[in-house]
N, C-alpha and C positions, 0 to 999 in steps of 0.2 A: 504493500499500500504506500509506495514512495510518493506517487503523485496523489495526494489526498484532496481531491476536489469534488464538491457536490453541487449539483444544480437542483434547486427546489422549485418546482412549478406550482405556484399557488392558484387556487380557484379564486381567492380574493387576497388582498394585502393583509398582513397580520394585524389583528385588532385584539390584543389580549384583554383590554378592558371592556370589550363588547360581547365576547362569547368564549365559551369553553374551548371551542375549536381554535380560536386565536391563542389562548393560553397554551394549548397542547402543542401548537406549531412552535411557539417560542421555547417551550421545554426541549423539543427536538433540536432546534437551532443551537440552544445553549449547550446541549450534549455534544453536538458535532464541533462546536467551537472549542470545547474542552479537549477534544481529540485532535486539535490543530488542523481541522479541515479548512480549506479555502472555500467559502460558501458564496454562491450566486443565487439570488432569489429573483425569479421572473414571474410575472403575472400579466394576463390580458385584461384584468379588471381595472376599473377606474379607482384611483386613490382618493380617499377622503380624509377629513381632519382627525378621525379616530385611529388612523393607521400608525403603527409603531415605527419609529425612525430606525430602520435596520442598518442604515449607513453608520449610525453611532456605534454599532458593534463591529464595524469593519467589514460589513457584508456588502457586496456589489449588488445593486438592484437594477433590473432591466424590465422595461415594458415590452411585451411581445404581442403579436397579433394572431388571431385565430385564422385558420385557412390561408396561411400566407407563407410562401417559400423563404421569406426573410428569416424565419425560425431555423430553417435548415442551415443557412449560412452561419447564423449565430452559434448553433450547437456544434457544428462541424469545427468551427474555430475554437470553441471552448473545450471540447473533448473532456467532459467530466468523467471521473471514475464511478460516480454514483449519480443516478437521477432519482429524485424522490417526487412522486406525484401526490399532490394534496387533494385527496378524494378522487373517486373513479372517473368523474367527468373530465378531469385534466388528462388522465391516462388515455381516455377515448380520443381526445383531441390531438394529443401530442405523442402518444406512445409509439405509434408507427414511425413517426419522424425520428424519434430517439433511436428506435431499433435499426433504422436505415443508416443514420449518420454516426451513431456511436454503438455499434453492435456489442462491444465488450464492456459497456457500462452496466453496472448492476442496477436493475430497475426495481425500485421499492415503491409500494403503494401504501400511503397512510390513509386508511379508510375513514378515520375520524369517528364514525359509527357506521353501522350498516344501513345505508339510506333506504334500501328496499324494505328492510324490516320496519322502519319508522313509517314509510309511505303506505305499506299494505295494512299496517295496524290502523292508520288513520282512515283508510278507505273502509275497512271492516267496521270501525266505530261509527262512521257516518251512515253506513247501511244498517246499523243495529245488529250486526252479525258477530258471532264469537270468533275470536282470532284462531286461525289454524295454520299448520305448516303447509297444508294443501294449497291454501290461498297464496302463500309465499312462492310455492313451486310454479304457480301459473302466471305470476306477474311478469310483465316485460322488464320492469325495473330490476327485478331479481336477475333475469338472464343477463342483462347488461353489466351489472355489478359483479356477478360471479365470473363472467367472461374476463372482466378486467383483472380480477384477482388471479385467475388462471394464467393470464398473459404475463404477469409480473414475476420476478424472481422471488420476491418476498412481499407479503402483505402484513401490515401491522394491525393487529386486532386489539381493540381497547378494552373489551369486557369479556369476562370468563363465560358469560352466557352466550355471547356471539361466537366465541371460540368453539364451544360445544356444538352450537347450531351448525356451523360450517363443516365440522368434522362428522357429526352424526346424520344430519339431514341431507347435506350436499356432498358428503363423502370426499371432501377436499383433502389432498395429501398434506399431512402435517408439516412436511419439509418446506412448503411454500407459505406457511402461516407462522406468525410470531406474536405471542401475547405480550403486549406492551401497554399497560395502563398509564395513567398520568404519572409523571416523574416528579415527585414532590419531596420537599424537605421533611425530615422527621419533626414531630412535635416534641420539643424538649422542655425540661423543667423551667428554663429561663423564659420561654414563651408562655408557658402555663401561668407563671407568676404575674405576667402582665395582663392576663385576661381580666375583664370586669367580672365582678361577682354576680350572683343571681339577683341580689337586691339592686345592684347598680344598673341592671339592664331592664328595658321595658319594650313592649310592643312585639308584634310579629312582623316578619319580612318575607317577601318573595322577590327573587331577582332573576332576570333572564332576558335574553335578546329577543325582541318581538318580530324579527324577521323569521324566527323559528316558530312554526305553527303550534308545536306542543305547548310552548309557553303562553301563547295567546289563549289557547283552550284552557290551560290550567288556571289562568287568572279569571276567566269567565266562570269556570267551575267554582272557584273560591267565592266569587261574588254571589252566584246563584244558589249554590248548594251547601255552603259551609259557613260563611261569615256570620249570617244572622244567628245561627245556632251558638257560635262562640260568643257573640255579643250579649246573648241572653244571660250567660253566666258571668261574663267579664265586660260590663257595660262601658268601662273607661278605656278598654284596650283599643288599639289601632292596628291596622295592617298597612305597611308601607310597601308599595309596589315599585321596584326599581328595574331599569333595563334600558338598553339602547334601542333606538328606532320604535318608540311608542307610536302606535297607530291611533286613528280616531276612535275605533271601536273600544280600545283600552282606555283612552283618555275620557270617554263618556261615562266610564264606570266610577270616576272620581266622585266621592260623596263625603265631605268633611263631617257632616252631621252623623253619618253612620260609621265614621272612623275608617273608611276605605279610601286611602290616600294614594293617588298616582304621583310618584316623585320623578319618574323618568330616568335619564342617564345618570349613573353614579360615577363620579370622577375616581373615587376610591371605594370599590365594592367591599373590600375587606373591612374597612372602617364601619360601613353600614351594618355588615353582618355581626361584627364584634359588639355593637351596641344593642343589638336585638336580643330578646330572650329566646325566641324560637323562629326557625325557618319553616315555612309551610310550602309544600310542593306537590299538589294533587294532580300529578301527570297522568293523563288517561291513555296516552300513546307516546311513542318515542323509541329511542334505541341508544346504545352506547352507555357511557357513564356520565353522570351529571355533575358538571363543574360546580353548580350552585350547592350541591350536597357535600362534595369534598371540601369546598370552601367553608361551609358551615362547620365541619369537623375541625378544620384548621383553626377556626376562630373560637372553638369551644362552645359552639351554639347548637344545641340539640335540634332535631328536625322531625317533622311528621310528613311522610310521603306515601306513595302507593307502591304496589309490587313492581310496576313499570319503573318508577323512580329509583327504587333500590336495586333493580335487576343487575346482576353481574358486578355489583360494587363491593359486596361485603364478604364474598366467599362463604365460609361457615361461621363467621363471627356475628355476634348480636348487633343489631342496628343501634345507632345513637339517638334513640327516641322510639317512634312507632312506625310500622308499615301497615297501612290500612286502606282497603279499596271501597269500603262502605262509607259514604261521606257523612252520615249521621254519627257513626262511630269515630270517624276521622276527627270531627269537631269535638267530640267528648274527650278523645285522647289528647287533642291539642290543649284543651282547657286543663286537663289533669297535669300534663307536663309543664304547662305555664305556671301552675299554682303550687306544685309540690317540689320544694327545693331539694329534698333528698333524691327523689326520682330524677330530677333535672341533673344533679351532680353525677349520679350513676350513669346517666345517658351520655353526659359529656365525656366521661372516661371511656366509654365504648367507642366513641368517635376517635379518640387518641389511638386506641388499639387498631382500628381499621386503617388509619393513615400510616401508622408506623409499621404495621405488618404487611400491608398490600402495596402501598404506593411509595415506599422508601426508595428514592432515586439511587442512593448509594448501593443498594442491593440489585437494582434493575439494570443499571447502565452497562457495567462491564460484560455480563453475559450477552447483551444485545450487540455490543461492538464485536465481541468474539464471534458471534454468529455471522455477522457481516463479513468479517475477515475470512472465515471458513468457506462461505459461499463464493467469495471472490477468488479464493485460491483454487476452487474446484467448479468454476462457473459452467464449463462445458458439460461436465458430468451432471451437475445439478439440473441444467436445462434438458438434458437427454432424459432424465427421470420424469420430467414434467412434460410428458408427451402431449397431453391435451392442451397445455399452454402453448407448446410449439405449433400445434395444429391451428389453434385459434389465432396465434400471432401471424401465421402464414395467410390464413383466410382474411383476417381483419385488415392486414397490411394491404391486401389487394382492394377490398371493398372500401375501406375508409380512405385510403390513398386516392382512389379515383373520385370519390365523392368530394373530398377536400379540394382536389385539383380542379374539379368542375366548378365548385363555389368560387375558387380563386379566379378562374377565367371570367366567370359571370361578374364578379366584383370589379374586375379590371375593365370590362366592357361597359359598365354602367356610367 
């Protein structure tokens, strides 16, 4: 690995303060910087004010275009040893160009979460149907994302639930999957001493990016099915709703009299969560692991969530609060946890255990880097084993390439 250079192709520019996906990407970038990689971050998205200044970390940033041969020139000159695709859509767009121009570059897909899982769950929920693996197997989105996973040399899977799903339902070879949850600092005694006490904290909080449909649905659920029940027992309590990209539908739920306060973008989400007594996250659909819930644990703030919220996040450890899908019970347990200091403190400790046992970056980073090195040293053999991936790479290369070239010509003629 003498020439340690990595090209990261982002779906969007990195926004760690707006979403868990942004935080996750920054964690990966930090890990590669620690390993002395020369990093180039490229994206076809528009930059906005929430974007993190990657140049301040010594990272070269490049704006690229979709369906444009200029990318071929760019990557041919760059010749990275690793290309990391941020979500399967970027692999669909640029994967064939990478394979053509840098055939020896290790291709890694960071799934962020399994998009098809979130999407199919949402569709099932809207139809009032129970979620099934059969529905997953039928969906076009599933076929696209699984094809992308197969085409890559390694796919990073963020939750233990998703890892099991890919192996058991989709029979994907373990050699091309790698379980890599959030890479977090351990919660140490020094940090715990700085936490505010039960008495010093008040109110409930929800935090999430409102471009993300599960968050929109969760806040509507809070307002319509949970909050009145909580207020009946705690008439002075408030819930503060934070998050980037608040839409009108969410803004209209603001009601100071009822203590349902829409706060909008949080400059410092950790500060917000550290001051709250409880995080509520009634997620009815979604995938991956939830940044709002790991952040709650890091801040010593217990949470009440659903089985979808906690899915794949705690392994066999007890939750730092309650996991409940019945919203009447959800409200009761929120009131109980908000009111009982001993229960609250015991829940806080469970959150520390989850972070320190599952998300400790010191334990996670070295095995991941070793896996990368091993695949790089045996890349040809690794790819030979992944016959389906080879087949798809060959077929996709043809189909996507000609579609992209057609769009390119069409754009030129307009």
